[in-house]
C-alpha positions in Angstrom: -2.2 9.6 -18.6 -3.2 6.5 -16.6 -3.9 6.2 -12.9 -4.3 2.8 -11.2 -4.8 1.2 -7.8 -3.7 -2.4 -7.0 -3.7 -4.4 -3.8 -0.4 -6.1 -4.5 -0.1 -8.4 -1.4 3.2 -9.8 -2.7 6.4 -7.9 -2.4 9.3 -9.5 -0.5 8.2 -10.4 3.0 5.0 -10.5 4.9 3.8 -12.0 8.1 3.7 -15.8 7.8 0.1 -15.9 9.0 -0.8 -13.8 6.0 1.1 -16.0 3.6 -1.2 -19.0 3.8 -3.3 -20.4 0.9 -6.5 -18.9 2.3 -7.1 -15.8 4.5 -9.2 -18.0 6.8 -6.2 -20.2 7.6 -4.4 -17.3 9.4 -7.5 -15.6 10.9 -7.2 -17.0 14.4 -3.5 -16.1 14.6 -4.2 -12.5 13.5 -7.0 -12.2 16.0 -4.7 -13.6 18.8 -1.9 -11.2 17.7 -4.3 -8.2 17.9 -5.7 -9.2 21.2 -2.3 -9.9 22.8 -1.1 -6.4 21.9 -4.4 -4.8 23.1 -4.1 -6.6 26.5 -0.5 -5.6 27.1 -1.3 -2.0 26.3 -3.5 -1.7 29.4 -2.2 0.4 32.3 -3.2 -2.3 34.8 -3.2 -6.1 34.1 -6.2 -7.5 35.9 -6.5 -11.1 36.9 -8.9 -11.7 34.0 -6.4 -10.0 31.6 -3.6 -12.2 32.8 -5.6 -15.4 32.4 -6.5 -14.3 28.9 -2.8 -13.6 28.0 -1.8 -17.0 29.2 -4.6 -18.7 27.4 -3.8 -17.1 24.0 -0.1 -17.7 24.4 -0.7 -21.3 25.3 -2.9 -21.7 22.2 0.0 -20.6 20.0 2.4 -23.4 20.6 5.8 -22.3 21.8 4.8 -18.7 22.4 4.3 -19.2 26.2 7.2 -21.5 26.8 9.8 -20.2 24.3 8.6 -16.8 23.5 7.9 -17.7 19.8 5.4 -19.7 17.9 5.3 -20.4 14.2 3.6 -17.1 13.6 4.0 -14.8 16.6 7.1 -13.7 18.5 7.3 -12.1 22.0 9.8 -9.3 22.2 11.1 -8.2 25.7 13.4 -5.2 26.0 13.3 -4.7 29.8 11.7 -7.0 32.3 9.9 -10.3 31.6 6.2 -10.8 31.0 6.1 -14.5 31.9 7.6 -16.3 34.9 7.8 -20.0 35.7 7.8 -20.7 39.4 9.4 -24.0 40.4 6.9 -26.8 40.3 4.1 -24.5 39.2 2.5 -23.4 35.9 3.7 -20.2 34.2 2.3 -16.9 35.4 2.2 -13.3 34.2 4.8 -11.8 36.5 4.0 -8.1 35.9 1.0 -6.1 37.0 0.9 -3.4 34.3 2.5 -1.7 31.4 4.9 0.3 33.5 6.5 -2.9 34.8 8.1 -4.0 31.5 9.0 -3.0 28.0 8.0 -5.3 25.2 5.4 -6.3 22.6 4.2 -9.1 20.3 5.1 -9.1 16.6 4.3 -11.3 13.7 7.0 -13.7 12.3 7.7 -12.8 8.7 8.0 -15.3 5.9 9.4 -15.0 2.3 6.8 -14.5 -0.4 6.7 -17.0 -3.3 9.2 -15.8 -5.9 6.9 -16.5 -8.8 4.1 -14.4 -7.1 6.5 -11.5 -6.7 7.4 -11.6 -10.4 3.8 -11.9 -11.4 2.9 -8.9 -9.3 5.5 -7.0 -11.4 4.1 -8.4 -14.6 0.6 -7.0 -13.8 2.1 -3.6 -13.0 3.8 -3.7 -16.3 0.6 -4.7 -18.1 -1.4 -2.0 -16.5 1.2 0.6 -17.6 0.0 3.3 -15.2 1.8 6.6 -15.0 0.7 6.8 -11.4 0.3 3.5 -9.5 -1.2 3.5 -6.0 -0.3 0.3 -4.2 -2.0 -1.3 -1.2 -0.2 -3.6 1.2 3.3 -2.6 0.3 5.8 -3.7 3.0 7.8 -0.4 3.4 9.5 2.2 1.3 12.8 0.3 1.0 11.0 -2.8 -0.1 9.0 -0.8 -2.6 12.1 0.8 -4.1 13.8 -2.6 -4.3 10.8 -4.1 -6.0 10.6 -1.1 -8.4 14.3 -1.1 -9.3 14.9 -4.9 -9.5 11.8 -7.0 -9.9 9.9 -4.7 -12.3 13.0 -4.4 -14.5 13.5 -8.2 -14.4 10.2 -8.8 -16.1 10.8 -6.2 -18.8 9.1 -3.3 -17.1 10.4 0.2 -16.8 11.1 1.2 -13.1 9.3 4.3 -11.9 11.3 7.4 -11.1 9.4 8.2 -7.9 8.5 5.7 -5.2 7.0 6.9 -1.9 5.4 5.3 1.1 4.4 6.6 4.5 4.4 3.9 7.3 0.9 3.5 8.7 -0.7 2.1 11.8 -0.9 -1.6 10.9 1.6 -3.6 13.0 1.7 -6.2 10.2 3.6 -3.7 8.0 1.1 -3.4 5.2 1.0 0.2 4.0 -0.2 2.3 1.1 2.4 3.7 -1.3 2.7 5.2 -4.8 4.9 5.0 -7.9 4.9 7.8 -10.4 6.7 8.6 -13.6 9.4 11.3 -14.0 7.1 14.0 -15.2 4.7 13.5 -12.3 6.4 15.0 -9.3 5.0 14.4 -5.8 5.0 18.0 -4.5 4.0 17.1 -1.0 2.4 14.4 1.2 0.0 14.5 4.2 -0.5 11.6 6.6 -3.5 11.0 8.8 -2.2 8.2 10.9 -2.9 10.2 14.1 -6.4 11.3 13.2 -8.7 10.6 16.1 -12.3 10.9 17.1 -14.1 10.2 20.3 -13.6 6.4 19.8 -9.8 6.6 19.2 -7.5 6.4 16.2 -9.5 6.3 12.9 -7.3 4.7 10.3 -6.2 1.1 10.4 -3.4 2.0 8.0 -3.6 5.6 6.8 -5.4 8.0 4.4 -2.2 9.1 2.7 -2.5 12.3 0.6 -0.1 12.5 -2.3 -0.2 15.8 -4.1 1.1 15.4 -7.7 2.1 18.2 -10.1 0.8 17.4 -13.6 2.9 18.3 -16.7 0.4 21.1 -17.8 0.7 22.7 -14.4 -2.5 21.3 -12.8 -2.4 19.7 -9.4 -3.9 16.2 -8.7 -4.7 15.1 -5.2 -4.6 11.3 -4.6 -6.1 10.0 -1.3 -4.8 6.5 -1.0 -6.7 4.2 1.5 -6.9 0.7 2.9 -9.9 0.4 5.2 -10.4 -2.1 8.0 -10.7 -5.6 6.7 -13.4 -8.2 7.4 -10.7 -10.7 8.2 -10.8 -10.6 12.0 -12.7 -8.9 14.7 -16.5 -8.9 15.0 -18.5 -7.8 11.9 -20.2 -5.1 14.0 -16.9 -3.5 15.2 -15.4 -3.8 11.7 -18.4 -2.1 10.1 -18.2 0.7 12.6 -14.5 1.1 12.0 -14.9 1.3 8.2 -17.8 3.8 8.6 -15.6 6.0 10.8 -12.8 5.8 8.2 -15.1 6.6 5.3 -16.6 9.5 7.2 -13.2 11.0 8.0 -12.1 10.6 4.3 -15.3 12.4 3.3 -14.5 15.3 5.6 -10.9 15.5 4.3 -12.2 15.4 0.7 -14.8 18.2 1.4 -12.1 20.3 3.1 -9.8 19.9 0.1 -12.5 20.9 -2.2 -13.2 24.0 -0.1 -9.5 24.8 -0.3 -9.7 24.9 -4.1 -8.7 21.3 -5.1 -10.7 20.3 -8.1 -8.8 17.2 -9.4 -9.1 14.6 -6.6 -9.1 10.8 -6.6 -10.1 8.8 -3.5 -8.9 5.3 -4.1 -7.7 2.0 -2.7 -9.1 -1.1 -1.0 -12.2 -0.1 1.1 -13.0 -3.7 2.1 -16.8 -3.3 1.6 -19.4 -3.2 -1.1 -21.0 0.0 -2.5 -24.5 -0.8 -1.2 -23.6 -1.2 2.5 -23.8 1.4 5.2 -20.0 1.8 6.0 -19.3 3.4 2.6 -22.3 5.7 2.6 -20.3 8.8 3.5 -18.3 8.4 0.3 -20.9 7.0 -2.1 -24.1 8.6 -0.9 -25.1 11.2 1.7 -24.7 14.0 -0.7 -21.3 12.9 -2.0 -20.3 14.0 -5.5 -17.6 11.4 -5.9 -18.0 9.1 -8.9 -17.0 5.4 -8.8 -15.0 4.7 -12.0 -16.6 1.3 -12.3 -20.0 3.0 -13.1 -18.5 5.7 -15.3 -19.9 5.6 -18.8 -16.4 5.2 -20.2 -15.6 2.1 -18.0 -15.0 -1.1 -20.0 -15.7 -4.1 -17.8 -15.6 -7.8 -18.3 -19.0 -8.7 -17.0 -17.9 -9.2 -13.4 -18.7 -6.4 -11.0 -16.4 -7.4 -8.2 -12.7 -6.7 -7.9 -11.7 -9.3 -5.4 -11.5 -13.1 -5.7 -13.9 -14.4 -8.3 -15.3 -11.0 -9.2 -18.7 -11.5 -7.7 -20.9 -8.6 -6.4 -19.8 -9.3 -2.8 -16.1 -8.9 -4.0 -16.5 -5.3 -5.0 -13.9 -4.0 -2.6 -11.5 -1.8 -4.6 -12.3 1.7 -5.8 -11.2 4.7 -7.7 -13.6 7.6 -6.8 -13.3 10.7 -8.9 -14.2 14.3 -8.2 -16.6 15.8 -10.8 -13.8 17.8 -12.6 -11.6 14.7 -12.8 -14.5 12.5 -13.9 -15.1 14.9 -16.8 -11.5 14.2 -18.0 -11.9 10.4 -18.2 -11.3 8.9 -21.7 -11.4 5.2 -20.7 -11.2 3.0 -17.6 -11.0 -0.7 -17.0 -10.0 -3.6 -14.8 -6.9 -5.9 -15.1 -7.8 -9.3 -13.7 -5.0 -11.5 -15.1 -3.1 -11.5 -11.9 -5.9 -13.3 -10.0 -6.4 -17.1 -9.9 -10.1 -17.3 -10.5 -12.0 -20.2 -8.9 -10.6 -23.4 -7.5 -8.9 -24.4 -10.7 -8.1 -20.9 -12.1 -10.5 -21.3 -15.0 -13.1 -18.6 -14.3 -11.3 -16.0 -16.4 -7.9 -15.7 -18.1 -4.7 -15.2 -16.1 -1.1 -14.8 -16.9 0.5 -17.9 -18.4 3.2 -17.7 -15.7 0.6 -18.3 -13.0 0.2 -22.1 -12.8 -1.5 -22.3 -9.3 -3.1 -20.1 -6.7 0.2 -19.5 -4.8 1.7 -17.9 -7.8 -1.1 -15.4 -8.3 0.0 -11.7 -8.2 -2.9 -10.9 -5.8 -6.5 -11.9 -5.1 -7.4 -8.3 -6.1 -7.7 -7.1 -9.6 -6.1 -3.8 -10.6 -8.4 -0.8 -11.5 -7.2 1.8 -13.9 -8.5 5.0 -15.5 -7.1 7.2 -18.3 -7.4 11.0 -18.5 
């Protein structure tokens, strides 16, 4: 039986700002989008907040004057956020959240068709019985991808496809595909988990409880921690540490409830040696990273993202002791990634002829039991 995790990045649609050749190309747009929605969520719009709203909208050409830039759209259901007095510059016409109903959203763009097909090819190559997916659009998109695209490349569609919408306004969620004999008995979402700082998870820590053919139960805790893409490094680190700490508490609680077979997996967006992941990898944790398991067969590269360097070790399958004892083999599937500027650092699918056609910039991790 094979379990895998894969940050797919390519399904059908995704925000146009995230569909650029490099993450850095859309970084400012995503920062602006986040800050706009933070500002409009305030009960009272101070003079400073209004100035900031106008400045950000003006920076995104068309957003202030027409309500839409190339990457961000302003939605207004009741009332108007912006007013243009005759002969004067535009102003924020409301004084707080109660005065209007609306929000900002990211403009979506079609994914490269070849990249979608190559994503399906990697899933076929991995051949997992349980495939945990990161950055899936939504459940409908996931089922369409499973039923149509996977079949088109010669793969066998999965019988079960599940996804719980998370907290990310960009619509990048964590989902799961499982085979017929691996029924998802129940699911638990943690989108509303809070601490003294606020909501903990950027997406979710989705618990999928799978019934195995022999009668055992397997708990999969699927995660996508705060990225390093935008926001200050300090705030991002604190967010990931809060997320890792909460996952650890959930894991410890499930162990106390009698769960022995547990995998904590996904894109943690940080390296093993850094403080944010200490709650999961140190601090008395008994979780075992599959990439350091004696039965893991690597390719000489310790990272999972990009070129596979040490700083790119972002993806994980962490196993409880009882599950670790059942491992027969584990490995990494890197052929969906365009390695280096010219794609020559390591082998990739023959169908990938340039970086835009890559299945992902994350390799898939898998483990057999």
